[in-house]
N, C-alpha and C positions, 0 to 999 in steps of 0.2 A: 512420413517427413512429420519432424516435429515444430509445433507451434511457440510464435515467438510476442511476446505481451515486454511493450515500454514500460519502465517506471521514470513517473514521473517526482518530487523531492520538492515542498517548498515548504520554508518556514514562517509559525501562526508568535504572532504578535501579543502577550498577553500583558493585562493592566500593571501588574508588580513589576515588569523591567526584563521577565525573561521570554523566551521564546522555545517551543516547541518542533522538531522535526517531522515533517509528516510526511506519507506518502501514496499515491492515488495511479491508474490507470486513465486516469485525464489527465492531458495538461495543459488543464485551467486550474486556477487556485479554488480550493477550499470546496468543489462539486460535490456534495455528497456530505459531507459534515456541519452544513447549516443547519441549525434546529438541532444538532443535536449534544444532549451535554448528560451531566450526572444529575443525581439526584439535588445534589446543591448546586449546578450549574444551569446556569442561564440557556446554554448552546454557545454556539459558534457564532451564528450568524454576525454579527456586530465585531468577529474579534480581525483586526485588522492582520494580512498575511502577505509575504514576499511572490514573484511571478515564479511559479513551479517550470523546473529546469530537470534536461534529461538526466537520470541517474543509472538506469542500467536498461537492461531487459532481461525479461527471466523466460528460457527457453522449458517448454512443456511437451507432454505425448500428445502427439495427432488426438484430435477430439478436445483437448481441453477448452473452457470457457470462461470468462470474466462473470463469476455470483453477486460481488459487491464491488465499484469504484473503490471506495472509502469506506472502512477502511479494505484494501485492497484482498483479495479474497479469489481463487482462480475453484473451479470446479476440473477434478482431473481422472477421465473413466477410469475406473477400476480401483480410485483411492478415495474419493470422496472430495471433502469441499480442502483446500489448504489455503493458510496461513501466509500470506507475501510476507506479511510483516517480520513471522519469525524466519522463516525460510532467507528472507537479504541479512536477518540479522539486530533486527532494530528494536525487537521483546523479545522478551521471553518464549519460550515453545521447543516442544521438542520438534528436529527437524532428519534428525538422522535414515530415519526408515525412506525421506522421500529427494536425499540425496542421489541418489540415483535415476530417479524420474524427475523431480525439477532443479532447474543449475539457474542462480542467479550468476549473471555476468554484471559488473560493476564499470561504468561510464568512466573513459578515461585510462 
């Protein structure tokens, strides 16, 4: 039997007025991103974010489990870690070899 994992989407607001969509396994805003940043960034602890909303769900083989809430990453038996953002098409990445194993079902 396949496992189902709900995915949530929220937007972060940057000081320059831009926004960025982020995805998570957690139904709360910013879980896991606080304090993460690049060498030129202070992190996201003070970055405003919208309320997380359901974006859809992933269907993965039985025994799959969450490795990271954000960025969303699954461990799939026999396949290793899977970048969920690439599977749902919001980042670059090769997922063709996973299309028969992990399936994205968008909301609505």
